[in-house]
KEKE-3310 file (N, C-alpha, C; in steps of 0.2 Angstrom, whole numbers, plus 5000, padded with zeros to 4 digits):
npx = (5004:5003:5004:4998:4997:4985:4976:4982:4976:4964:4961:4965:4955:4946:4947:4949:4935:4930:4935:4928:4915:4916:4916:4932:4946:4960:4978:4991:5006:5016:5028:5042:5042:5027:5027:5033:5025:5014:5015:5027:5023:5031:5036:5030:5023:5022:5025:5020:5012:5020:5019:5016:5006:4997:4987:4973:4973:4970:4958:4961:4969:4958:4951:4961:4961:4949:4948:4957:4951:4940:4945:4953:4967:4984:4982:4993:4995:4996:5010:5020:5033:5044:5048:5059:5066:5066:5070:5073:5072:5061:5056:5039:5027:5009:5001:4988:4970:4958:4940:4939:4946:4938:4931:4939:4943:4955:4971:4983:5001:5018:5034:5048:5056:5069:5070:5065:5074:5086:5079:5080:5092:5099:5092:5096:5100:5113:5121:5119:5115:5112:5100:5095:5076:5078:5088:5085:5076:5082:5092:5084:5075:5090:5091:5082:5080:5091:5105:5125:5134:5142:5147:5137:5123:5125:5128:5115:5110:5118:5110:5097:5101:5111:5129:5133:5125:5125:5130:5146:5141:5130:5139:5148:5138:5131:5142:5145:5138:5138:5149:5155:5148:5136:5124:5123:5112:5101:5085:5080:5079:5062:5049:5045)
npy = (4994:5010:5028:5041:5059:5064:5053:5052:5065:5061:5050:5057:5068:5059:5052:5065:5067:5057:5058:5071:5067:5058:5069:5072:5079:5080:5078:5076:5073:5072:5064:5061:5053:5056:5068:5076:5073:5079:5092:5099:5094:5088:5072:5058:5047:5038:5022:5020:5030:5039:5043:5051:5053:5064:5065:5053:5039:5024:5030:5033:5022:5013:5021:5022:5009:5005:5013:5008:4994:4999:5004:4993:4994:4991:4987:4995:5007:5018:5024:5021:5019:5031:5037:5034:5043:5055:5071:5080:5093:5097:5105:5110:5111:5118:5110:5108:5107:5096:5089:5103:5121:5127:5117:5107:5091:5085:5089:5092:5091:5096:5094:5107:5111:5112:5103:5089:5087:5086:5075:5065:5065:5059:5046:5040:5028:5017:5008:5004:5016:5026:5023:5024:5030:5039:5046:5053:5062:5070:5077:5082:5092:5097:5105:5114:5120:5130:5126:5126:5119:5102:5108:5116:5108:5098:5106:5110:5097:5094:5105:5099:5086:5079:5077:5063:5056:5058:5049:5041:5036:5046:5056:5053:5051:5063:5071:5065:5071:5082:5079:5085:5083:5080:5093:5097:5094:5099:5105:5122:5131:5131:5141:5137)
npz = (5000:4996:5002:4993:4995:4992:4996:5010:5016:5013:5026:5035:5035:5039:5050:5059:5060:5063:5077:5079:5081:5090:5101:5102:5104:5096:5094:5082:5076:5061:5054:5042:5028:5026:5031:5022:5010:5013:5019:5011:4999:4992:4992:4983:4987:5001:5012:5025:5038:5049:5063:5078:5092:5101:5115:5120:5117:5114:5109:5097:5093:5089:5082:5070:5067:5062:5050:5044:5041:5033:5022:5018:5021:5030:5048:5053:5047:5051:5062:5077:5076:5074:5085:5090:5085:5088:5092:5109:5107:5098:5082:5079:5069:5065:5054:5047:5054:5055:5053:5047:5051:5058:5064:5071:5073:5073:5075:5065:5066:5059:5056:5056:5041:5045:5056:5050:5040:5051:5056:5046:5041:5053:5052:5040:5028:5025:5014:5000:4997:4986:4982:4992:4999:5009:5008:4995:5000:5009:5000:4995:5005:5009:4996:4996:5008:5005:5008:5009:5011:5019:5031:5036:5036:5046:5058:5059:5061:5075:5081:5084:5090:5102:5102:5105:5099:5086:5074:5066:5053:5050:5049:5039:5029:5027:5023:5010:5002:4998:4988:4971:4960:4966:4967:4955:4947:4954:4958:4957:4973:4980:4988:5003)
capx = (4999:5007:4998:5000:4994:4976:4977:4982:4971:4957:4961:4966:4950:4940:4952:4945:4927:4927:4937:4923:4907:4916:4918:4937:4950:4967:4985:4994:5013:5017:5035:5044:5039:5022:5028:5036:5018:5007:5016:5032:5020:5037:5035:5023:5020:5024:5023:5015:5012:5026:5018:5016:5000:4999:4982:4968:4977:4965:4952:4964:4968:4951:4948:4964:4959:4942:4949:4960:4946:4937:4949:4959:4974:4985:4980:4998:4996:4998:5012:5025:5041:5049:5050:5067:5072:5065:5074:5070:5070:5057:5050:5034:5020:5004:4999:4980:4965:4955:4938:4942:4948:4930:4928:4943:4942:4963:4975:4992:5008:5024:5043:5050:5062:5076:5070:5065:5082:5091:5078:5081:5101:5099:5088:5100:5100:5119:5121:5113:5113:5109:5094:5089:5072:5080:5095:5081:5073:5090:5095:5078:5078:5096:5091:5074:5083:5098:5110:5128:5141:5142:5146:5128:5120:5128:5125:5107:5108:5119:5104:5091:5103:5117:5134:5137:5120:5126:5134:5150:5139:5128:5143:5148:5131:5131:5148:5144:5130:5144:5155:5156:5141:5129:5118:5123:5104:5096:5080:5078:5074:5055:5047:5043)
capy = (4998:5018:5033:5048:5068:5064:5048:5053:5069:5060:5047:5062:5070:5055:5052:5069:5068:5051:5062:5074:5063:5057:5076:5073:5084:5074:5082:5071:5074:5066:5064:5056:5054:5059:5075:5079:5073:5084:5100:5100:5093:5083:5064:5057:5043:5033:5017:5022:5036:5040:5048:5053:5052:5066:5061:5048:5035:5021:5031:5034:5016:5011:5025:5019:5002:5008:5016:5002:4991:5001:5003:4987:4995:4987:4989:4999:5011:5025:5018:5027:5018:5035:5039:5032:5047:5062:5074:5084:5099:5097:5112:5108:5119:5115:5108:5107:5104:5092:5091:5108:5125:5129:5110:5102:5085:5082:5094:5088:5096:5092:5096:5112:5111:5111:5097:5085:5088:5082:5067:5061:5063:5052:5041:5039:5021:5018:5004:5005:5023:5030:5018:5025:5036:5045:5051:5058:5068:5073:5080:5090:5096:5103:5112:5119:5125:5132:5123:5122:5113:5097:5109:5120:5103:5096:5110:5108:5092:5095:5109:5094:5080:5080:5077:5057:5051:5057:5043:5043:5037:5051:5061:5051:5051:5069:5073:5061:5075:5088:5078:5089:5081:5078:5095:5099:5095:5102:5110:5130:5133:5134:5143:5132)
capz = (5002:4997:5003:4990:4998:4993:5000:5016:5018:5014:5029:5041:5038:5040:5057:5061:5059:5069:5083:5081:5082:5098:5104:5105:5101:5095:5091:5082:5074:5056:5052:5038:5021:5025:5031:5015:5006:5015:5021:5009:4994:4987:4991:4978:4992:5008:5015:5031:5040:5055:5067:5087:5096:5109:5115:5119:5111:5114:5104:5091:5089:5087:5073:5064:5066:5058:5045:5040:5040:5031:5016:5017:5024:5037:5055:5055:5042:5056:5068:5080:5073:5072:5092:5091:5080:5089:5096:5114:5104:5091:5079:5074:5065:5064:5045:5047:5056:5052:5045:5046:5058:5062:5068:5072:5078:5073:5073:5063:5066:5056:5059:5051:5035:5048:5061:5047:5039:5057:5057:5041:5042:5059:5050:5033:5028:5021:5009:4993:4998:4980:4981:4997:4999:5015:5002:4990:5005:5010:4995:4992:5009:5007:4992:4996:5015:5005:5011:5002:5016:5025:5040:5037:5038:5051:5062:5059:5064:5082:5083:5088:5094:5106:5098:5105:5096:5080:5072:5060:5048:5048:5046:5034:5023:5024:5018:5003:4999:4995:4982:4966:4953:4968:4966:4945:4943:4959:4956:4960:4978:4981:4995:5007)
cpx = (5004:5001:5003:4997:4988:4973:4976:4979:4966:4957:4962:4960:4945:4942:4950:4939:4925:4927:4931:4917:4909:4915:4925:4941:4958:4974:4987:5001:5014:5024:5037:5042:5033:5019:5030:5029:5013:5010:5022:5029:5027:5036:5030:5021:5024:5021:5018:5015:5016:5022:5016:5010:5003:4994:4978:4971:4973:4959:4955:4965:4964:4949:4954:4963:4952:4943:4952:4955:4942:4939:4954:4964:4977:4984:4987:4999:4997:5002:5017:5030:5045:5049:5057:5072:5070:5068:5069:5069:5066:5056:5046:5029:5015:5002:4992:4976:4958:4946:4940:4944:4941:4930:4933:4942:4950:4965:4984:4996:5014:5029:5043:5054:5066:5077:5069:5070:5085:5089:5079:5088:5103:5096:5091:5102:5109:5120:5116:5111:5111:5101:5089:5083:5075:5086:5091:5080:5078:5092:5088:5076:5084:5096:5087:5076:5089:5105:5117:5134:5138:5141:5138:5124:5122:5127:5117:5105:5111:5113:5097:5094:5111:5121:5135:5131:5122:5134:5141:5146:5134:5133:5145:5144:5130:5136:5147:5140:5135:5148:5150:5149:5136:5123:5119:5118:5101:5093:5081:5074:5067:5055:5044:5037)
cpy = (5007:5022:5041:5055:5064:5059:5049:5058:5067:5055:5051:5066:5064:5053:5058:5070:5062:5057:5066:5071:5062:5061:5075:5077:5081:5079:5075:5076:5069:5070:5061:5058:5057:5065:5079:5077:5078:5091:5101:5099:5090:5077:5062:5053:5039:5028:5015:5028:5035:5045:5047:5055:5058:5067:5057:5042:5029:5023:5030:5027:5012:5016:5021:5012:5002:5009:5012:4996:4992:5001:4998:4989:4992:4991:4995:5003:5018:5021:5024:5023:5022:5039:5038:5038:5055:5064:5078:5089:5102:5105:5108:5112:5113:5117:5110:5105:5101:5089:5097:5112:5126:5123:5105:5096:5082:5087:5090:5093:5091:5098:5102:5108:5106:5104:5092:5083:5082:5075:5064:5059:5057:5047:5037:5032:5021:5009:5002:5011:5027:5027:5021:5032:5041:5049:5055:5062:5072:5079:5085:5094:5101:5108:5118:5125:5130:5130:5121:5118:5108:5104:5111:5113:5098:5098:5110:5103:5092:5100:5103:5088:5082:5075:5067:5055:5052:5052:5044:5041:5041:5056:5061:5053:5058:5073:5069:5066:5080:5085:5085:5089:5080:5084:5100:5100:5098:5108:5116:5129:5134:5137:5139:5137)
cpz = (5001:4997:5000:4995:4998:4998:5009:5020:5018:5022:5033:5040:5039:5048:5060:5063:5062:5076:5085:5083:5089:5103:5108:5102:5102:5091:5089:5075:5069:5055:5045:5032:5019:5026:5026:5010:5007:5015:5015:5001:4988:4988:4988:4983:4996:5008:5019:5032:5047:5058:5075:5089:5101:5114:5116:5112:5108:5109:5099:5087:5088:5081:5069:5061:5061:5051:5040:5037:5034:5020:5014:5017:5029:5041:5056:5050:5046:5061:5069:5082:5075:5079:5094:5087:5082:5092:5103:5111:5097:5090:5075:5074:5062:5055:5044:5052:5053:5055:5044:5052:5060:5067:5070:5077:5078:5071:5071:5061:5063:5057:5053:5047:5040:5051:5057:5042:5043:5054:5052:5040:5047:5057:5044:5033:5023:5020:5005:4994:4993:4980:4987:4996:5004:5011:4999:4994:5009:5007:4993:4997:5010:5001:4992:5004:5011:5005:5006:5004:5018:5032:5041:5041:5044:5058:5063:5065:5072:5085:5087:5091:5096:5102:5099:5103:5088:5078:5066:5052:5046:5044:5040:5027:5022:5018:5011:4998:4994:4989:4977:4961:4958:4968:4960:4944:4948:4958:4960:4967:4978:4985:4998:5016)
residu = (MET:LEU:PHE:ASP:ARG:ALA:THR:LEU:GLU:ALA:ALA:LEU:SER:GLU:LEU:GLY:GLU:LEU:ALA:LEU:ALA:ALA:ASP:LYS:ARG:ILE:ASP:LEU:ALA:ILE:TYR:GLY:GLY:SER:ALA:LEU:ALA:LEU:ALA:PHE:ASP:TYR:ARG:ARG:ALA:THR:LYS:ASP:VAL:ASP:ALA:VAL:LEU:MET:ALA:GLU:PRO:ALA:PHE:VAL:ARG:ARG:ALA:ILE:ALA:GLN:ILE:ALA:ALA:GLU:ARG:ASP:TRP:PRO:GLU:ASP:TRP:LEU:ASN:ASP:ALA:VAL:LYS:GLY:PHE:LEU:SER:GLU:HIS:GLN:GLU:LEU:GLU:LEU:HIS:ARG:SER:TYR:PRO:SER:ALA:GLU:SER:PRO:GLY:LEU:ARG:VAL:PHE:VAL:PRO:SER:PRO:ARG:TYR:LEU:LEU:ALA:MET:LYS:CYS:MET:ALA:MET:ARG:ILE:GLY:GLY:VAL:GLU:GLU:SER:GLN:ASP:VAL:GLN:ASP:ILE:ARG:HIS:LEU:ILE:ALA:ASN:ILE:GLY:MET:THR:SER:ALA:GLU:GLN:VAL:LEU:ASP:VAL:VAL:ALA:ALA:PHE:TYR:PRO:ALA:LYS:ARG:ILE:SER:PRO:LYS:THR:VAL:PHE:GLY:VAL:GLN:SER:PHE:PHE:GLU:PRO:SER:ASP:PHE:ALA:ASP:ALA:PRO:ALA:LYS:PRO:ASP:LEU)
# end
């Protein structure tokens, strides 16, 4: 199953409607490829929704299961596996309220571009690097933020994560993005 922006928006709207009908107000932070698809309209699709729930876990688990059953999706389509990559110093921005700003049952937050870049660098998969979606996401974020050196990127990572958590794999991976040919075909920086 792949979730594109329209599919994600529909599922979040349904989750917001379920919360509103149950007189609940849910806050949810969405990360990774889903955040890129929703807030930055970059990623075409993602295989799941990395999210952290801020309240009402029992209700949300039931609602997620209901949506999964209705749409024939895996029950873990929305999961919290991203928790291991969160920083103590998060920068979250309100993406949208569902079903509407006037009647919010669900408020969805996404990381700032800088925080998402730091998270992606920390989660970067090495080994077949050129095939990794993380690598494509990182390149996109670097270009869109307007960074021009590995030092700038590593400074952003260090702003969110203590030095002892930043592995040599992360440092090496970031440095590899700034080899001369890496940004020859980078798109122009759009407004975020």
